ROGUMAR-279947 format. One record per residue (C-alpha): x, y, z; residue number from 1. Coordinates in steps of 0.02 Angstrom, whole numbers. Each point is the difference from the previous one (the first is absolute). Last residue first. Example, Ala and Ser with C-alpha at 12.3 -4.5 7.8 and 13.67 -1.06 7.14 Angstrom:
BEGIN
east:north:up:pos
684:-53:357:2 .
-69:-172:33:1 .
This chain:
BEGIN
east:north:up:pos
-3012:-2795:34:880 .
-176:68:86:879 .
-155:-92:-59:878 .
-151:75:3:877 .
-170:-59:-61:876 .
-176:47:-63:875 .
-96:-126:-48:874 .
-10:43:-184:873 .
-152:62:-82:872 .
-11:61:-182:871 .
-80:101:-112:870 .
54:39:-154:869 .
-99:166:-84:868 .
29:10:-180:867 .
40:171:-82:866 .
174:-14:35:865 .
16:-182:-90:864 .
181:-51:-17:863 .
58:119:165:862 .
-135:-96:100:861 .
46:-161:-79:860 .
178:20:53:859 .
-27:40:165:858 .
-127:-132:24:857 .
169:-122:-72:856 .
95:91:148:855 .
-112:-24:141:854 .
-47:-191:-51:853 .
209:-63:10:852 .
13:109:180:851 .
-173:-122:46:850 .
113:-136:-80:849 .
151:17:85:848 .
-64:34:183:847 .
-110:-140:-11:846 .
140:-109:-59:845 .
92:68:164:844 .
-134:-36:115:843 .
-98:121:86:842 .
4:47:182:841 .
-133:106:51:840 .
61:168:69:839 .
76:35:166:838 .
6:165:77:837 .
101:174:-38:836 .
-140:74:-43:835 .
-77:43:153:834 .
184:72:61:833 .
-48:159:-101:832 .
113:143:74:831 .
165:-94:41:830 .
15:-170:-97:829 .
-98:97:-159:828 .
101:145:22:827 .
174:-102:30:826 .
-58:-132:-176:825 .
-48:151:-87:824 .
157:100:65:823 .
93:-157:-72:822 .
46:-45:-170:821 .
-37:182:-84:820 .
63:104:134:819 .
138:-89:41:818 .
72:-44:-183:817 .
-22:177:-45:816 .
84:52:154:815 .
164:-89:-35:814 .
4:42:-169:813 .
-10:184:67:812 .
122:-55:138:811 .
129:-58:-129:810 .
-34:152:-131:809 .
10:113:164:808 .
182:-71:33:807 .
69:-22:-184:806 .
-70:187:-34:805 .
77:79:171:804 .
175:-85:-18:803 .
-12:56:-207:802 .
-51:168:57:801 .
124:23:133:800 .
155:-58:-102:799 .
-36:95:-154:798 .
-38:171:58:797 .
147:51:-96:796 .
-91:-72:-145:795 .
96:-109:-144:794 .
-84:-168:78:793 .
-158:107:23:792 .
-96:-119:-180:791 .
67:-165:72:790 .
-105:12:157:789 .
-168:103:-76:788 .
8:-82:-148:787 .
-8:-171:93:786 .
-108:29:148:785 .
-162:37:-106:784 .
28:-181:-83:783 .
21:-36:167:782 .
-155:51:71:781 .
-116:-29:-152:780 .
40:-195:32:779 .
-32:23:180:778 .
-180:34:-47:777 .
-24:-141:-121:776 .
51:-100:118:775 .
-101:62:143:774 .
-146:-5:-115:773 .
26:-174:-60:772 .
34:-64:179:771 .
-167:83:52:770 .
-61:-96:-172:769 .
40:-179:52:768 .
-63:24:199:767 .
-105:-146:-48:766 .
-182:-90:-27:765 .
-103:158:17:764 .
128:93:-122:763 .
-56:-107:-138:762 .
154:-63:-92:761 .
32:81:-165:760 .
142:94:67:759 .
88:-134:18:758 .
126:6:-158:757 .
15:179:36:756 .
60:-47:205:755 .
108:-108:-84:754 .
83:125:-105:753 .
18:122:142:752 .
87:-142:91:751 .
133:-16:-129:750 .
12:185:0:749 .
34:-5:170:748 .
113:-150:34:747 .
97:95:-129:746 .
-2:144:79:745 .
72:-95:161:744 .
145:-77:-98:743 .
40:167:-122:742 .
21:107:194:741 .
164:-66:32:740 .
72:-17:-163:739 .
-93:184:-43:738 .
86:70:161:737 .
173:-88:-42:736 .
-13:72:-156:735 .
-27:183:48:734 .
127:-23:108:733 .
32:-41:219:732 .
144:35:48:731 .
-70:88:169:730 .
-34:156:4:729 .
102:181:77:728 .
-25:137:-132:727 .
156:143:-22:726 .
-87:157:-30:725 .
69:155:-131:724 .
-117:145:49:723 .
159:110:42:722 .
71:-84:-178:721 .
-112:91:-91:720 .
-20:-101:-171:719 .
-82:-144:119:718 .
69:-159:33:717 .
-143:-84:111:716 .
4:-171:-84:715 .
186:20:-54:714 .
56:-23:184:713 .
-79:-155:62:712 .
74:-55:156:711 .
-4:-191:9:710 .
-67:-121:140:709 .
39:-191:9:708 .
-99:-162:-37:707 .
113:-142:-51:706 .
-25:-1:-191:705 .
35:-192:-76:704 .
-44:-98:175:703 .
-153:113:56:702 .
-68:12:-186:701 .
-3:-197:13:700 .
-96:9:167:699 .
-105:125:-83:698 .
-62:-123:-151:697 .
-28:-138:106:696 .
-98:101:129:695 .
-103:43:-167:694 .
-9:-195:-57:693 .
-63:-27:181:692 .
-138:106:-20:691 .
-76:-98:-161:690 .
38:-158:123:689 .
-76:82:150:688 .
-155:18:-101:687 .
-5:-185:-86:686 .
18:-62:172:685 .
-152:111:97:684 .
-98:-64:-134:683 .
29:-179:2:682 .
-35:22:198:681 .
-146:107:-30:680 .
-85:-150:-121:679 .
-13:29:-197:678 .
150:-111:-27:677 .
-103:-83:-136:676 .
-142:22:-90:675 .
-177:-43:68:674 .
-104:-157:-80:673 .
-171:81:-102:672 .
110:-6:-178:671 .
23:96:-156:670 .
-93:188:41:669 .
32:-36:195:668 .
202:-5:-29:667 .
-11:154:-103:666 .
-75:81:163:665 .
127:-71:121:664 .
127:54:-87:663 .
-21:152:2:662 .
-39:20:156:661 .
145:-75:58:660 .
98:112:-114:659 .
-85:145:54:658 .
54:-52:186:657 .
157:-73:-30:656 .
57:195:-78:655 .
-79:93:132:654 .
115:-94:111:653 .
151:27:-104:652 .
-54:170:-11:651 .
8:57:170:650 .
137:-98:50:649 .
107:71:-151:648 .
-58:161:37:647 .
56:-12:175:646 .
192:-72:-68:645 .
26:108:-138:644 .
79:147:113:643 .
3:-94:165:642 .
145:-89:-15:641 .
121:130:-117:640 .
-46:119:130:639 .
16:-84:167:638 .
192:-24:-74:637 .
15:163:-50:636 .
-63:63:190:635 .
122:-120:59:634 .
148:59:-113:633 .
-62:171:50:632 .
-98:121:-77:631 .
-111:136:84:630 .
-169:-82:37:629 .
-117:79:-156:628 .
-1:-169:-81:627 .
17:-119:147:626 .
-176:97:52:625 .
-88:-9:-149:624 .
32:-196:-8:623 .
-151:-27:157:622 .
-119:48:-113:621 .
33:-121:-123:620 .
48:-122:139:619 .
-165:0:66:618 .
-85:-34:-181:617 .
68:-150:-8:616 .
-17:-47:163:615 .
-182:18:-13:614 .
-1:-107:-173:613 .
81:-117:99:612 .
-109:2:140:611 .
-156:-3:-131:610 .
89:-162:-77:609 .
-9:-79:162:608 .
-176:48:49:607 .
-83:-48:-175:606 .
-135:145:-9:605 .
-146:-135:35:604 .
85:-29:178:603 .
-5:185:31:602 .
-175:25:-65:601 .
-57:-153:85:600 .
62:61:155:599 .
148:-107:107:598 .
141:125:-26:597 .
-103:143:84:596 .
123:48:115:595 .
127:-25:-120:594 .
-84:62:-142:593 .
-16:178:91:592 .
174:-11:80:591 .
74:-6:-179:590 .
-146:123:-80:589 .
49:137:156:588 .
176:-56:-25:587 .
-4:46:-202:586 .
-95:172:41:585 .
129:50:111:584 .
144:-55:-118:583 .
-84:82:-145:582 .
-48:178:130:581 .
177:-6:31:580 .
66:-56:-174:579 .
-100:189:-62:578 .
94:86:127:577 .
152:-57:-39:576 .
-18:8:-196:575 .
-63:201:38:574 .
131:57:140:573 .
143:-61:-113:572 .
1:101:-140:571 .
-68:147:118:570 .
180:-15:63:569 .
-1:-33:197:568 .
56:-194:5:567 .
170:76:-105:566 .
12:-64:-164:565 .
186:-3:-25:564 .
144:138:7:563 .
196:-9:-56:562 .
77:201:2:561 .
104:-6:-128:560 .
193:0:53:559 .
115:159:-15:558 .
113:54:-138:557 .
125:142:10:556 .
14:192:-34:555 .
-185:5:-59:554 .
-39:110:115:553 .
-169:-56:69:552 .
94:-169:-21:551 .
8:-107:-176:550 .
-90:-155:-8:549 .
50:-189:68:548 .
-58:-174:-48:547 .
48:15:-188:546 .
167:74:34:545 .
13:177:0:544 .
81:47:-168:543 .
121:124:-32:542 .
21:189:-37:541 .
171:68:-41:540 .
121:156:-15:539 .
-11:57:213:538 .
-24:-171:44:537 .
-102:-149:23:536 .
-165:123:-7:535 .
-144:-104:-3:534 .
-115:-68:-143:533 .
-157:-94:55:532 .
-90:111:-117:531 .
85:170:-39:530 .
176:64:57:529 .
-17:184:-32:528 .
120:76:-125:527 .
110:149:26:526 .
73:94:-154:525 .
194:27:24:524 .
138:110:-6:523 .
149:-12:91:522 .
63:-150:-123:521 .
9:133:-142:520 .
49:-131:-144:519 .
-194:-64:-45:518 .
-112:54:143:517 .
-10:-108:141:516 .
-148:-75:40:515 .
-12:-12:173:514 .
-119:-98:109:513 .
-155:48:113:512 .
-44:-106:151:511 .
48:150:97:510 .
4:159:-65:509 .
132:50:-142:508 .
133:124:38:507 .
-18:158:-91:506 .
79:3:-173:505 .
125:120:-64:504 .
71:59:180:503 .
63:160:60:502 .
-103:29:173:501 .
-6:111:114:500 .
37:-84:197:499 .
-155:73:142:498 .
32:126:100:497 .
-82:133:-98:496 .
77:146:20:495 .
-9:10:-204:494 .
164:63:-27:493 .
84:-143:105:492 .
87:-49:149:491 .
107:-132:57:490 .
58:-20:157:489 .
-103:-153:59:488 .
63:-80:-152:487 .
166:-39:80:486 .
124:-61:-129:485 .
120:-131:21:484 .
63:-63:-162:483 .
136:-152:-16:482 .
163:23:-54:481 .
25:160:112:480 .
-157:109:-37:479 .
-49:129:111:478 .
-171:73:44:477 .
-116:147:10:476 .
134:123:23:475 .
-100:187:-11:474 .
41:115:-151:473 .
-92:164:30:472 .
-127:119:0:471 .
-96:99:117:470 .
-178:87:-45:469 .
-53:-112:137:468 .
64:-153:-45:467 .
77:-19:-159:466 .
100:-174:-43:465 .
130:-57:-121:464 .
37:-161:30:463 .
173:-63:50:462 .
79:-190:-8:461 .
183:-7:57:460 .
113:-111:-83:459 .
153:-120:36:458 .
49:-122:-153:457 .
159:-47:15:456 .
157:74:-84:455 .
55:-50:-180:454 .
168:-61:-46:453 .
-69:-154:-103:452 .
73:-120:114:451 .
-81:86:142:450 .
54:153:102:449 .
-10:46:173:448 .
-11:164:105:447 .
-97:-37:148:446 .
-100:137:84:445 .
81:133:142:444 .
-47:146:-115:443 .
181:25:-32:442 .
24:-185:-69:441 .
25:-140:128:440 .
123:-120:-108:439 .
0:-157:-126:438 .
125:12:-129:437 .
7:-159:-99:436 .
-52:86:-172:435 .
136:147:26:434 .
151:-116:19:433 .
-35:-112:-135:432 .
-8:183:-105:431 .
162:38:74:430 .
85:-162:-86:429 .
-79:53:-166:428 .
63:157:-1:427 .
174:-45:36:426 .
88:151:125:425 .
180:38:-55:424 .
93:82:153:423 .
-97:-144:115:422 .
123:-118:-22:421 .
143:116:44:420 .
-78:33:184:419 .
-120:143:-16:418 .
11:89:198:417 .
54:-92:152:416 .
27:-178:-62:415 .
-105:-115:135:414 .
-36:-145:-137:413 .
16:112:-161:412 .
-97:-111:-95:411 .
-132:-62:97:410 .
-15:146:122:409 .
4:105:-162:408 .
-119:-76:-85:407 .
-129:-13:143:406 .
37:178:45:405 .
-22:39:-199:404 .
-175:-85:19:403 .
-37:99:133:402 .
35:144:-82:401 .
-116:-25:-153:400 .
-121:-47:108:399 .
24:145:103:398 .
-12:111:-154:397 .
-180:-83:-51:396 .
-66:42:160:395 .
36:163:22:394 .
-90:23:-179:393 .
-133:-108:60:392 .
-53:107:169:391 .
12:162:-132:390 .
-137:-81:-115:389 .
-139:77:94:388 .
64:198:-6:387 .
16:81:174:386 .
-116:130:26:385 .
60:191:10:384 .
-105:141:-20:383 .
121:181:11:382 .
72:130:95:381 .
-2:-126:138:380 .
21:-173:-66:379 .
161:56:-101:378 .
72:140:90:377 .
47:161:-95:376 .
137:86:48:375 .
90:8:-190:374 .
-76:173:-36:373 .
-113:-49:-122:372 .
-70:156:-106:371 .
-186:29:-37:370 .
-33:57:-175:369 .
-1:-151:-70:368 .
-3:28:-196:367 .
193:-78:-7:366 .
-42:-142:91:365 .
148:-124:-45:364 .
108:101:59:363 .
171:72:-84:362 .
-25:195:56:361 .
-4:-38:196:360 .
-98:-146:62:359 .
-218:25:-13:358 .
-128:-48:118:357 .
-142:-116:-2:356 .
69:-99:146:355 .
16:-161:-75:354 .
-5:46:-157:353 .
169:118:15:352 .
56:-125:130:351 .
2:-129:-120:350 .
89:76:-126:349 .
130:25:120:348 .
-23:-199:57:347 .
45:-33:-175:346 .
206:-27:-3:345 .
-18:-82:178:344 .
175:-19:70:343 .
-29:209:57:342 .
-120:-73:108:341 .
68:98:200:340 .
6:170:-81:339 .
-175:-6:-103:338 .
-94:-103:148:337 .
-33:-160:65:336 .
-74:-13:179:335 .
-168:-48:-37:334 .
63:-139:-135:333 .
102:-96:155:332 .
-143:15:124:331 .
-105:-53:-128:330 .
112:-140:-44:329 .
18:-48:186:328 .
-191:-5:-3:327 .
-15:-120:-149:326 .
-177:-10:-27:325 .
-68:-193:-17:324 .
-34:-99:-156:323 .
-113:-147:-78:322 .
-17:0:-164:321 .
-158:113:-54:320 .
-164:-70:-51:319 .
-182:114:-35:318 .
-170:-35:21:317 .
-89:140:-67:316 .
-167:42:104:315 .
-4:172:-13:314 .
105:44:-181:313 .
-160:74:-80:312 .
-33:92:168:311 .
166:79:21:310 .
20:58:-163:309 .
87:174:49:308 .
156:-85:7:307 .
-10:-163:-10:306 .
163:-44:-119:305 .
100:103:124:304 .
-38:-54:171:303 .
115:-172:-8:302 .
-36:-140:98:301 .
18:-156:-126:300 .
-30:82:-175:299 .
151:-59:-99:298 .
-9:-138:148:297 .
-163:-103:-93:296 .
-151:80:5:295 .
-178:-83:7:294 .
-134:118:-44:293 .
-202:-53:27:292 .
-69:100:-131:291 .
-179:45:21:290 .
27:136:144:289 .
12:153:-117:288 .
-45:-35:-177:287 .
-68:157:-53:286 .
94:5:-152:285 .
126:148:62:284 .
22:-93:175:283 .
67:-158:-109:282 .
107:104:-122:281 .
90:92:174:280 .
31:-166:69:279 .
84:-58:-166:278 .
91:143:-16:277 .
77:-2:180:276 .
36:-182:-37:275 .
79:40:-162:274 .
111:130:121:273 .
54:-128:126:272 .
48:-135:-111:271 .
-109:-161:-44:270 .
-5:-157:38:269 .
-192:22:48:268 .
-128:-157:34:267 .
-185:66:-16:266 .
-108:-77:87:265 .
-206:49:-59:264 .
15:-139:-143:263 .
-180:-31:10:262 .
-40:174:-128:261 .
99:-101:-143:260 .
-12:144:-120:259 .
47:120:145:258 .
193:-45:-14:257 .
-18:60:-184:256 .
-77:184:47:255 .
118:14:146:254 .
155:-28:-135:253 .
-78:126:-124:252 .
-20:122:122:251 .
186:-27:46:250 .
38:23:-194:249 .
-100:162:-6:248 .
169:92:-72:247 .
132:-116:-42:246 .
110:-111:117:245 .
179:-7:-28:244 .
76:-147:87:243 .
-173:-75:-37:242 .
-96:-73:147:241 .
-37:-189:-44:240 .
-173:-79:38:239 .
-36:-188:43:238 .
-174:-37:4:237 .
-146:-128:98:236 .
157:-114:67:235 .
-49:-141:98:234 .
26:-25:189:233 .
7:-172:89:232 .
101:-109:-134:231 .
152:-2:106:230 .
111:-9:-158:229 .
-96:119:-108:228 .
28:118:145:227 .
180:-21:20:226 .
22:13:-163:225 .
-131:193:-19:224 .
81:48:154:223 .
197:-28:-77:222 .
-67:95:-166:221 .
-70:143:86:220 .
146:12:97:219 .
126:-1:-147:218 .
-100:92:-105:217 .
-10:139:126:216 .
193:-12:51:215 .
56:-4:-185:214 .
-85:124:-83:213 .
-180:62:-52:212 .
-86:14:184:211 .
-120:-133:43:210 .
-190:-15:31:209 .
-64:-192:33:208 .
-184:-23:-1:207 .
-91:-111:126:206 .
-121:-157:41:205 .
25:-105:157:204 .
-16:121:132:203 .
-44:-90:145:202 .
100:126:119:201 .
139:-124:57:200 .
9:-48:-189:199 .
58:166:-33:198 .
111:33:134:197 .
95:-181:-39:196 .
12:65:-192:195 .
89:151:70:194 .
121:-78:117:193 .
37:-121:-167:192 .
18:160:-115:191 .
124:59:132:190 .
82:-167:41:189 .
31:26:-215:188 .
52:166:37:187 .
150:-31:54:186 .
22:23:190:185 .
117:149:36:184 .
201:-27:67:183 .
24:-43:-179:182 .
136:-111:-110:181 .
91:16:-153:180 .
156:-102:-65:179 .
-85:-138:-95:178 .
-143:117:-103:177 .
-16:-117:-155:176 .
22:-174:60:175 .
-68:56:210:174 .
-179:55:-66:173 .
-54:98:139:172 .
22:158:-94:171 .
-129:-55:-100:170 .
-122:34:165:169 .
46:173:-16:168 .
1:84:182:167 .
132:118:-22:166 .
13:101:194:165 .
167:-23:65:164 .
79:-101:-134:163 .
173:-91:33:162 .
122:-17:-136:161 .
150:-118:-7:160 .
139:50:-140:159 .
31:-150:-117:158 .
80:104:-131:157 .
-143:-72:-122:156 .
-101:1:146:155 .
4:190:16:154 .
-54:27:-183:153 .
-179:-100:25:152 .
-37:60:166:151 .
10:180:-51:150 .
-132:-12:-135:149 .
-106:-115:124:148 .
28:134:128:147 .
-49:142:-69:146 .
-167:-87:-56:145 .
-40:-62:180:144 .
20:189:66:143 .
108:29:161:142 .
171:-79:-60:141 .
92:-32:103:140 .
140:-23:101:139 .
162:-52:-115:138 .
139:-117:50:137 .
181:-30:-22:136 .
36:177:-89:135 .
191:22:-50:134 .
24:211:22:133 .
87:59:-161:132 .
167:5:-25:131 .
51:156:-99:130 .
103:-1:-146:129 .
176:69:-6:128 .
67:-17:-199:127 .
163:-32:-24:126 .
116:135:-48:125 .
6:92:-189:124 .
-23:172:88:123 .
-167:4:-106:122 .
-78:-153:74:121 .
-59:-135:-94:120 .
-120:-101:31:119 .
-50:-143:-157:118 .
114:-170:84:117 .
-94:56:159:116 .
-137:-144:-9:115 .
-92:-3:146:114 .
-66:-167:92:113 .
-148:18:65:112 .
-16:-71:185:111 .
24:165:67:110 .
-122:97:-104:109 .
-150:-123:51:108 .
-86:130:138:107 .
8:130:-118:106 .
-85:-86:-116:105 .
-139:18:101:104 .
-47:177:-51:103 .
-36:-63:-178:102 .
-109:-133:54:101 .
-103:124:132:100 .
-22:118:-166:99 .
-84:-153:-81:98 .
-100:-38:138:97 .
-59:176:59:96 .
-62:49:168:95 .
137:129:-6:94 .
139:-155:61:93 .
88:138:78:92 .
166:-116:66:91 .
94:-29:166:90 .
170:-65:24:89 .
31:-72:149:88 .
127:-28:138:87 .
5:-132:148:86 .
183:-22:122:85 .
55:-153:48:84 .
73:16:170:83 .
-132:-74:86:82 .
-129:-76:-133:81 .
-124:-26:116:80 .
27:-13:190:79 .
83:174:31:78 .
-138:94:-96:77 .
44:161:-26:76 .
28:-23:-208:75 .
-161:-104:10:74 .
-97:164:64:73 .
72:109:-102:72 .
-64:-112:-156:71 .
-170:-36:79:70 .
-9:209:3:69 .
73:28:-197:68 .
-120:-134:-53:67 .
-152:84:55:66 .
39:168:-47:65 .
-18:-72:-163:64 .
-165:-72:54:63 .
-37:163:79:62 .
53:104:-144:61 .
-84:-84:-174:60 .
-175:-80:77:59 .
-23:133:123:58 .
84:180:-70:57 .
-20:-89:-188:56 .
66:172:-111:55 .
-65:52:-159:54 .
28:-72:-154:53 .
135:-85:-77:52 .
48:-61:-168:51 .
-32:150:-107:50 .
-117:-57:-158:49 .
-159:111:6:48 .
-11:-68:197:47 .
108:-74:125:46 .
-47:-149:91:45 .
13:42:195:44 .
174:38:117:43 .
83:-86:114:42 .
-62:-176:-35:41 .
133:-95:70:40 .
143:-120:-68:39 .
125:-30:144:38 .
178:-96:-27:37 .
122:-56:151:36 .
175:31:-7:35 .
106:-100:135:34 .
147:74:61:33 .
-97:168:24:32 .
4:157:-100:31 .
-187:75:3:30 .
-47:59:-175:29 .
-159:77:-44:28 .
-76:14:-173:27 .
-84:115:-139:26 .
153:138:-35:25 .
146:-151:42:24 .
67:-14:-159:23 .
-36:157:-65:22 .
27:-54:-125:21 .
-74:-133:-122:20 .
-35:-180:38:19 .
143:-113:-28:18 .
-53:-161:-85:17 .
-1:94:-166:16 .
195:2:-6:15 .
83:118:-127:14 .
-66:156:65:13 .
-13:-22:166:12 .
175:-76:-15:11 .
92:120:-110:10 .
-71:129:157:9 .
62:-82:112:8 .
164:-42:-75:7 .
6:180:-47:6 .
-29:88:211:5 .
131:-168:75:4 .
131:98:-154:3 .
-63:166:61:2 .
36:-59:186:1 .
């Protein structure tokens, strides 16, 4: 015994891997065929240099007892590891990674070869070494920082590790932590679930808040990374809470969060103490109801962070791995007592803490006045609620047991107990069995691992709500690979049913595009799609096709309305009215001439030429109707034909008449012989020869460019698309119009020239002067037509003005000819028939001589204004 003690003492001095004595003061040891290690935060982190602090009743004792309870169940189960007993070596991490690392060295003692050459017994005998337990797998740890530290040691010795609470994303790195597995989902799943929540709420501008350390920083990093990849959420600020916050640190954090007031949603990966102090700072700064908290599983459904801060925490959305309360564990734990639970070396301390009493002289609560009786009962004499990770602790133990069971089945093939092949379990081989387990866990949920050793993500989503003064966490949804959220179950501090906003910029209205702020894709300015542009996408405006305009919302294009000159339009009513009057007047004149066809006035006017001229006047009036009618192939054909034909008929006839008069009197000055081609038949031939030129031009026009309609969208393309119109018109350009009317205008000008030349012929002898007045007036009308027609080419009313101007000009020209040339004759025929009688006929020579004498007398009178010139001429009248 002394030698063994001496050997152990010397080992403790020379072997740094052996923990200091007493050997089992901070551990629980259960004997068994296979020993599992366990790491639990039985105590909190110590202060002022002390490794351990106060006892953690729920996170420490509940979880520890869950492992012991699971081992008891497995050892009693005849179908799981039959004839094989599981043992345990459970250590306290004291919630500190460095202390946990020292403790975990216990797990690798059996794998370290000892050098006994430096060990001597005082009796000279060989030293006897106590054989340490060989740990084949470890359950734990809780904190991610502790698991990371321990995993680095365990992987060196190929000891598999299954955590029940560590969720840091970096533990998913199978190259660094290849022997680490966990029955809880990593924070990357949690970050994805939280991002899905934020997206479902319509919040695209959020801030993040993390406690300094692996859990907080890696959680926020995962959230930021996923949000950046998805592109739907922007991070306004990412703030970190120091491990040792200074006075006023949390007030500064709140003030910094307020620098981006539109980012109301705060995504938190922080420990419960930091959460409580952040809420307290928000309350002090009168920000109750401003922030929209989204908490990770460290907040979950815990009461401690929100105690006395219910109003500022109201509406907070939190997440927690889906879990269930294990009733069998409740019965087991409530039955624990000082007498039946001696294997738990920390249970006496728990007893004092839980019941607020003191156990004898060596109790941990020297200041407590109450003495423990040992008859107290958990759940009866104290409050009890099962800790949330109990389910996962039991699942971790069962996962290890199922892996060992399958390994035993494969290696031992029915051998009772451990066969020789399992006497020295290969950690890497066991890891392969662990990664392939699949069973229903303690809460009847499937327990499996992926290639990185992670469990599937299954989360319950809570909202902290206050109803009738009572505050509680209520489940509003769940997340299993995708989000299922009950929006109707949500409640907000404002009592408003509408969803609170956390956006950098409000959504643009329809017809507006987003102009994104550089570097911040969730912030933008809204720009209206102006003019003929429509909103092609969220970020672009595009120009509508030329024949279309934006709809009222500017989200698409619609055809521009097509208009034409309507019969009821004032622009049409006036020319139609004038044309109808002209047609009636022309018809009346024609009927009168036909009825009195053989009277002197009609015969003297030249019946054949009069009817041609009246036909041209009639056509000028009729042209108004195809010019106003709805354009079509037939209408456009009539427009081309009648546009210049009426004027051509009129002015060809007038030109023939004035040319005849001019030739007659010019010939009379030289000879008494009548000039050629002054007969009615000759005049008709000359007139229709002139008209045929117009018809030939129209025919060529028809062949070169067949008539068709076009829609002119440029004529009324206003700045405001709402007023834009397409004008249905015939394909007659301004140049074509000029060419069509040009020949008629040429005839008109030529006729005017002859009218000027024949102005000296006495009015008693012919109708040259009425023709002259007609042509002068007609020229004035068409001189006015040109600036009005072409000067309004840029006007929005162009179609109406030009059509009206053209038709009215044609009608006025016809009216001038009708009024000056035929109305006086009709007047005499109808009202003064006594004047419509035959006169004494004179020879052509007498007529010309009389006209010549009259001209000479006029010249003499002009030369001698003070003298008298008296001449008597036999009055005679000849009508040409």
